[in-house]
TIMI-2910 file (N, C-alpha, C, CB; in pm, 1 decimal, decimal comma, always signed):
<rs>
+----------+----------+----------+----------+----------+----------+----------+----------+----------+----------+----------+----------+------+
!      n_x !      n_y !      n_z !     ca_x !     ca_y !     ca_z !      c_x !      c_y !      c_z !     cb_x !     cb_y !     cb_z ! resn !
+----------+----------+----------+----------+----------+----------+----------+----------+----------+----------+----------+----------+------+
!  -1823,7 !  -1408,9 !  -2267,3 !  -1795,2 !  -1303,0 !  -2193,2 !  -1865,2 !  -1149,5 !  -2263,1 !  -1631,7 !  -1307,3 !  -2182,0 !  Unk !
!  -1900,9 !  -1069,6 !  -2230,8 !  -1967,1 !   -940,8 !  -2280,8 !  -1854,6 !   -847,5 !  -2311,8 !  -2069,5 !   -873,2 !  -2172,0 !  Unk !
!  -1925,1 !   -785,6 !  -2431,3 !  -1781,6 !   -675,0 !  -2481,4 !  -1760,9 !   -544,9 !  -2390,3 !  -1808,1 !   -600,2 !  -2654,5 !  Unk !
!  -1893,8 !   -539,4 !  -2308,4 !  -1880,6 !   -421,8 !  -2200,2 !  -1755,5 !   -468,9 !  -2076,7 !  -2055,2 !   -399,0 !  -2116,1 !  Unk !
!  -1792,8 !   -573,6 !  -2082,2 !  -1678,5 !   -645,2 !  -1946,2 !  -1570,2 !   -656,7 !  -1972,4 !  -1692,1 !   -783,0 !  -1892,2 !  Unk !
!  -1578,0 !   -691,4 !  -2077,1 !  -1390,7 !   -713,8 !  -2172,8 !  -1377,6 !   -575,2 !  -2182,2 !  -1369,9 !   -804,4 !  -2375,2 !  Unk !
!  -1393,0 !   -450,0 !  -2269,1 !  -1362,2 !   -345,6 !  -2291,9 !  -1314,1 !   -267,2 !  -2082,2 !  -1508,9 !   -284,6 !  -2403,1 !  Unk !
!  -1420,4 !   -300,3 !  -2009,6 !  -1374,5 !   -255,0 !  -1883,4 !  -1243,8 !   -318,8 !  -1825,0 !  -1481,4 !   -275,3 !  -1791,6 !  Unk !
!  -1244,0 !   -430,7 !  -1848,4 !  -1089,9 !   -524,4 !  -1784,4 !  -1006,6 !   -478,7 !  -1881,6 !  -1083,4 !   -720,7 !  -1782,0 !  Unk !
!   -968,2 !   -468,5 !  -2024,2 !   -878,8 !   -372,2 !  -2078,0 !   -834,0 !   -210,2 !  -2016,9 !   -937,3 !   -359,1 !  -2200,8 !  Unk !
!   -956,1 !   -190,4 !  -2030,7 !   -925,3 !    +11,3 !  -1977,4 !   -881,8 !    -14,6 !  -1872,5 !  -1062,7 !   +145,2 !  -1948,0 !  Unk !
!   -936,6 !    -97,0 !  -1754,0 !   -802,1 !   -149,3 !  -1639,8 !   -678,7 !   -173,1 !  -1625,9 !   -804,0 !   -237,4 !  -1601,5 !  Unk !
!   -644,5 !   -250,5 !  -1713,7 !   -530,9 !   -329,1 !  -1749,6 !   -421,1 !   -208,5 !  -1768,7 !   -559,6 !   -428,5 !  -1889,7 !  Unk !
!   -467,4 !    -80,9 !  -1899,4 !   -415,1 !     +7,5 !  -1940,6 !   -406,1 !    +90,0 !  -1862,3 !   -450,4 !    +39,1 !  -2026,8 !  Unk !
!   -489,4 !   +113,8 !  -1747,0 !   -441,4 !   +211,6 !  -1645,0 !   -384,4 !   +183,5 !  -1525,7 !   -529,8 !   +281,9 !  -1611,3 !  Unk !
!   -361,5 !    +30,3 !  -1485,1 !   -279,3 !    -26,6 !  -1396,1 !   -127,4 !    -39,0 !  -1486,8 !   -351,3 !   -174,5 !  -1340,9 !  Unk !
!    -83,4 !    -38,0 !  -1594,1 !    +45,5 !    -78,4 !  -1694,1 !    +75,5 !    +65,5 !  -1661,5 !    +26,3 !   -137,2 !  -1883,6 !  Unk !
!     -1,5 !   +211,4 !  -1689,2 !    +70,9 !   +338,5 !  -1683,0 !   +123,1 !   +363,0 !  -1528,9 !    -29,5 !   +460,6 !  -1734,3 !  Unk !
!   +105,8 !   +331,2 !  -1447,3 !   +118,8 !   +364,1 !  -1288,5 !   +274,4 !   +252,7 !  -1267,3 !    -65,0 !   +300,7 !  -1171,5 !  Unk !
!   +382,4 !   +349,1 !  -1182,9 !   +455,0 !   +262,3 !  -1169,8 !   +449,0 !   +205,5 !  -1082,3 !   +539,4 !   +281,1 !  -1182,7 !  Unk !
!   +508,6 !    +88,2 !  -1000,8 !   +495,6 !    -16,4 !   -908,9 !   +494,5 !    +71,3 !   -739,6 !   +639,1 !   -135,4 !   -941,0 !  Unk !
!   +605,4 !   +165,1 !   -735,9 !   +597,9 !   +231,8 !   -630,0 !   +483,8 !   +361,6 !   -600,3 !   +724,0 !   +268,6 !   -624,6 !  Unk !
!   +455,2 !   +380,1 !   -717,0 !   +331,6 !   +493,2 !   -706,0 !   +211,2 !   +456,7 !   -653,4 !   +289,6 !   +547,0 !   -834,0 !  Unk !
!   +200,0 !   +282,4 !   -707,8 !    +65,7 !   +214,7 !   -690,1 !   +104,4 !   +157,9 !   -565,2 !    +11,9 !   +105,3 !   -807,3 !  Unk !
!   +206,7 !   +130,7 !   -454,4 !   +218,9 !    +92,9 !   -344,3 !   +210,4 !   +222,7 !   -240,8 !   +336,6 !    +14,2 !   -345,1 !  Unk !
!   +299,1 !   +350,0 !   -301,2 !   +223,5 !   +435,9 !   -177,6 !   +105,2 !   +510,1 !   -211,2 !   +314,9 !   +544,5 !   -115,6 !  Unk !
!    +49,6 !   +477,2 !   -343,6 !   -109,5 !   +522,2 !   -300,8 !   -192,9 !   +427,7 !   -233,5 !   -196,0 !   +557,3 !   -422,2 !  Unk !
!   -159,0 !   +309,1 !   -233,9 !   -278,6 !   +201,5 !    -98,4 !   -214,6 !   +225,2 !    +28,8 !   -282,6 !    -11,7 !   -113,7 !  Unk !
!    -77,9 !   +269,7 !    +32,4 !    -13,1 !   +287,1 !   +171,0 !    -84,9 !   +411,8 !   +231,3 !   +157,1 !   +310,2 !   +162,7 !  Unk !
!   -105,0 !   +503,8 !   +171,0 !   -195,2 !   +612,5 !   +199,4 !   -334,3 !   +601,3 !   +221,9 !   -187,4 !   +691,3 !   +109,3 !  Unk !
!   -392,5 !   +525,5 !    +89,9 !   -525,6 !   +537,6 !   +143,1 !   -553,6 !   +474,1 !   +252,1 !   -613,6 !   +503,0 !    +63,1 !  Unk !
!   -449,8 !   +331,5 !   +304,4 !   -534,4 !   +249,9 !   +444,3 !   -478,0 !   +329,6 !   +547,3 !   -498,9 !    +63,7 !   +480,5 !  Unk !
!   -397,0 !   +484,6 !   +557,5 !   -362,2 !   +545,9 !   +627,1 !   -472,3 !   +629,9 !   +652,6 !   -258,1 !   +585,1 !   +596,4 !  Unk !
!   -545,7 !   +702,5 !   +529,8 !   -669,9 !   +765,8 !   +553,0 !   -773,1 !   +677,5 !   +589,7 !   -710,2 !   +836,9 !   +444,4 !  Unk !
!   -801,7 !   +553,2 !   +570,9 !   -916,7 !   +484,8 !   +620,4 !   -911,6 !   +468,6 !   +754,6 !   -935,9 !   +363,3 !   +563,0 !  Unk !
!   -782,1 !   +417,0 !   +803,4 !   -761,1 !   +402,2 !   +958,6 !   -811,5 !   +528,5 !  +1037,3 !   -601,0 !   +380,8 !   +993,1 !  Unk !
!   -763,7 !   +639,2 !   +975,5 !   -760,4 !   +763,4 !  +1044,6 !   -927,1 !   +814,7 !  +1034,8 !   -640,5 !   +873,1 !   +967,6 !  Unk !
!   -979,0 !   +783,0 !   +948,6 !  -1141,6 !   +800,0 !   +926,5 !  -1214,2 !   +705,0 !  +1050,4 !  -1194,7 !   +734,3 !   +749,7 !  Unk !
!  -1150,7 !   +600,3 !  +1052,6 !  -1231,3 !   +494,8 !  +1099,6 !  -1240,8 !   +506,6 !  +1302,9 !  -1143,8 !   +335,6 !  +1027,7 !  Unk !
!  -1092,9 !   +567,7 !  +1277,0 !  -1056,7 !   +592,8 !  +1396,9 !  -1157,4 !   +687,4 !  +1516,9 !   -933,2 !   +651,6 !  +1365,4 !  Unk !
!  -1228,5 !   +698,1 !  +1643,3 !  -1306,3 !   +794,8 !  +1683,5 !  -1257,3 !   +888,0 !  +1701,3 !  -1365,1 !   +779,8 !  +1766,7 !  Unk !
!  -1277,3 !  +1024,7 !  +1696,7 !  -1219,4 !  +1175,2 !  +1705,9 !  -1158,0 !  +1160,3 !  +1862,6 !  -1358,0 !  +1318,4 !  +1685,3 !  Unk !
!  -1259,2 !  +1145,5 !  +1987,9 !  -1145,0 !  +1098,2 !  +2102,4 !   -994,1 !  +1048,4 !  +2106,5 !  -1193,8 !  +1000,2 !  +2156,7 !  Unk !
!  -1001,2 !   +930,4 !  +2006,6 !   -879,8 !   +818,7 !  +2045,3 !   -798,7 !   +886,8 !  +1923,1 !   -919,0 !   +613,7 !  +2032,3 !  Unk !
!   -796,7 !   +992,3 !  +1833,3 !   -731,3 !  +1026,8 !  +1712,4 !   -608,7 !  +1079,8 !  +1795,3 !   -814,6 !  +1135,8 !  +1603,4 !  Unk !
!   -559,3 !  +1116,4 !  +1900,5 !   -539,3 !  +1237,7 !  +1983,1 !   -393,7 !  +1120,8 !  +2005,5 !   -678,7 !  +1302,3 !  +2134,5 !  Unk !
!   -473,4 !  +1021,8 !  +2096,0 !   -408,8 !   +897,9 !  +2181,5 !   -310,1 !   +798,8 !  +2102,2 !   -532,1 !   +802,1 !  +2239,1 !  Unk !
!   -363,7 !   +855,5 !  +1916,8 !   -318,8 !   +734,2 !  +1862,5 !   -185,6 !   +767,0 !  +1771,7 !   -439,9 !   +665,9 !  +1778,0 !  Unk !
!    -64,6 !   +732,7 !  +1758,1 !    +38,0 !   +754,9 !  +1734,7 !    +61,5 !   +770,5 !  +1518,6 !   +109,5 !   +633,2 !  +1831,9 !  Unk !
!   +101,9 !   +876,2 !  +1507,8 !   +109,0 !   +878,3 !  +1376,3 !   +171,9 !   +780,5 !  +1274,9 !   +155,3 !   +976,3 !  +1361,3 !  Unk !
!    +81,6 !   +775,4 !  +1208,1 !   +180,9 !   +634,7 !  +1078,9 !   +330,4 !   +727,4 !  +1039,5 !    +54,2 !   +594,4 !   +850,5 !  Unk !
!   +390,7 !   +663,9 !   +993,9 !   +540,7 !   +753,1 !   +926,4 !   +492,1 !   +748,4 !   +777,3 !   +731,6 !   +656,8 !   +947,5 !  Unk !
!   +555,1 !   +868,5 !   +680,5 !   +543,3 !   +895,8 !   +609,9 !   +556,1 !   +754,4 !   +523,3 !   +601,6 !   +998,9 !   +608,9 !  Unk !
!   +555,5 !   +754,2 !   +394,8 !   +572,6 !   +625,8 !   +330,3 !   +713,0 !   +623,1 !   +249,3 !   +446,9 !   +599,0 !   +232,7 !  Unk !
!   +779,7 !   +729,0 !   +270,9 !   +939,6 !   +732,5 !   +246,7 !  +1004,4 !   +633,9 !   +363,8 !  +1006,9 !   +906,1 !   +262,9 !  Unk !
!   +944,9 !   +697,6 !   +455,9 !  +1021,7 !   +653,5 !   +618,7 !   +969,6 !   +497,5 !   +627,3 !   +947,7 !   +766,2 !   +789,6 !  Unk !
!   +852,7 !   +475,7 !   +609,8 !   +810,8 !   +330,8 !   +599,1 !   +846,1 !   +232,5 !   +497,8 !   +688,4 !   +328,5 !   +593,9 !  Unk !
!   +895,2 !   +283,7 !   +374,9 !   +949,0 !   +213,5 !   +276,5 !  +1133,7 !   +122,4 !   +329,4 !   +953,6 !   +345,4 !   +145,2 !  Unk !
!  +1153,6 !   +272,6 !   +419,5 !  +1325,0 !   +288,5 !   +437,1 !  +1299,4 !   +150,7 !   +537,6 !  +1412,8 !   +475,0 !   +528,1 !  Unk !
!  +1208,9 !   +159,0 !   +602,0 !  +1210,6 !    +54,5 !   +738,7 !  +1182,1 !    -89,6 !   +681,5 !  +1077,6 !    +95,3 !   +866,1 !  Unk !
!  +1104,7 !    -81,7 !   +574,5 !  +1084,2 !   -220,8 !   +526,1 !  +1195,7 !   -296,5 !   +438,0 !   +962,1 !   -216,9 !   +446,6 !  Unk !
!  +1275,8 !   -157,5 !   +387,6 !  +1382,6 !   -273,0 !   +286,9 !  +1527,3 !   -294,7 !   +434,5 !  +1477,1 !   -150,0 !    +65,9 !  Unk !
!  +1528,6 !   -204,3 !   +533,5 !  +1579,8 !   -228,8 !   +607,4 !  +1578,1 !   -343,9 !   +675,0 !  +1569,9 !   -159,4 !   +647,3 !  Unk !
!  +1471,1 !   -393,9 !   +691,2 !  +1396,3 !   -517,6 !   +773,3 !  +1398,7 !   -632,6 !   +692,2 !  +1239,1 !   -491,5 !   +811,9 !  Unk !
!  +1374,6 !   -608,5 !   +556,9 !  +1420,4 !   -703,8 !   +452,6 !  +1554,6 !   -756,2 !   +439,4 !  +1398,3 !   -651,6 !   +339,8 !  Unk !
!  +1631,7 !   -645,4 !   +411,2 !  +1798,5 !   -669,9 !   +414,8 !  +1904,3 !   -778,8 !   +524,5 !  +1849,5 !   -520,5 !   +448,1 !  Unk !
!  +1813,5 !   -746,2 !   +659,9 !  +1818,6 !   -800,4 !   +768,4 !  +1812,7 !   -931,0 !   +796,3 !  +1751,0 !   -756,0 !   +820,8 !  Unk !
!  +1657,2 !   -980,8 !   +726,1 !  +1582,3 !  -1075,5 !   +774,2 !  +1607,3 !  -1200,4 !   +635,0 !  +1414,4 !  -1008,0 !   +808,6 !  Unk !
!  +1664,6 !  -1165,0 !   +527,0 !  +1723,9 !  -1208,2 !   +404,0 !  +1822,4 !  -1334,4 !   +426,1 !  +1800,5 !  -1086,3 !   +341,0 !  Unk !
!  +1873,6 !  -1334,3 !   +553,9 !  +1978,4 !  -1483,5 !   +519,3 !  +1923,8 !  -1567,3 !   +634,6 !  +2184,6 !  -1463,5 !   +535,9 !  Unk !
!  +1807,0 !  -1548,9 !   +695,0 !  +1713,5 !  -1585,3 !   +803,9 !  +1640,2 !  -1727,9 !   +752,2 !  +1598,4 !  -1454,1 !   +831,7 !  Unk !
!  +1643,9 !  -1811,3 !   +821,7 !  +1533,2 !  -1933,3 !   +747,4 !  +1390,9 !  -1887,0 !   +811,3 !  +1572,5 !  -2130,6 !   +801,7 !  Unk !
!  +1346,1 !  -1772,9 !   +830,2 !  +1214,4 !  -1786,1 !   +873,5 !  +1155,4 !  -1677,2 !   +783,8 !  +1192,1 !  -1768,7 !  +1034,6 !  Unk !
!  +1157,6 !  -1698,0 !   +640,2 !  +1126,0 !  -1650,8 !   +501,0 !   +987,3 !  -1674,7 !   +505,0 !  +1201,4 !  -1724,2 !   +377,2 !  Unk !
!   +900,8 !  -1619,4 !   +447,6 !   +762,3 !  -1693,6 !   +362,6 !   +801,1 !  -1737,1 !   +267,8 !   +643,2 !  -1616,6 !   +313,6 !  Unk !
!   +743,6 !  -1810,0 !   +223,2 !   +719,2 !  -1896,6 !   +102,6 !   +633,3 !  -1781,2 !    +23,8 !   +631,0 !  -2057,3 !   +136,6 !  Unk !
+----------+----------+----------+----------+----------+----------+----------+----------+----------+----------+----------+----------+------+
</rs>
């Protein structure tokens, strides 16, 4: 492995270790929302329902996980 590649990987690991998991997840969620909005043609943007904010999404997700935690339909 070359020194430049090693330093690049090391720099990425340092940057990722500085981010909290919540901020990282929120960034991915909001980035996916922005991408989907940009890929939607302008005429269809008004027809589509807006995505929930990250806080609402996280609340819905935790409620579903609490509800389904006792079922056998869990993904391994």
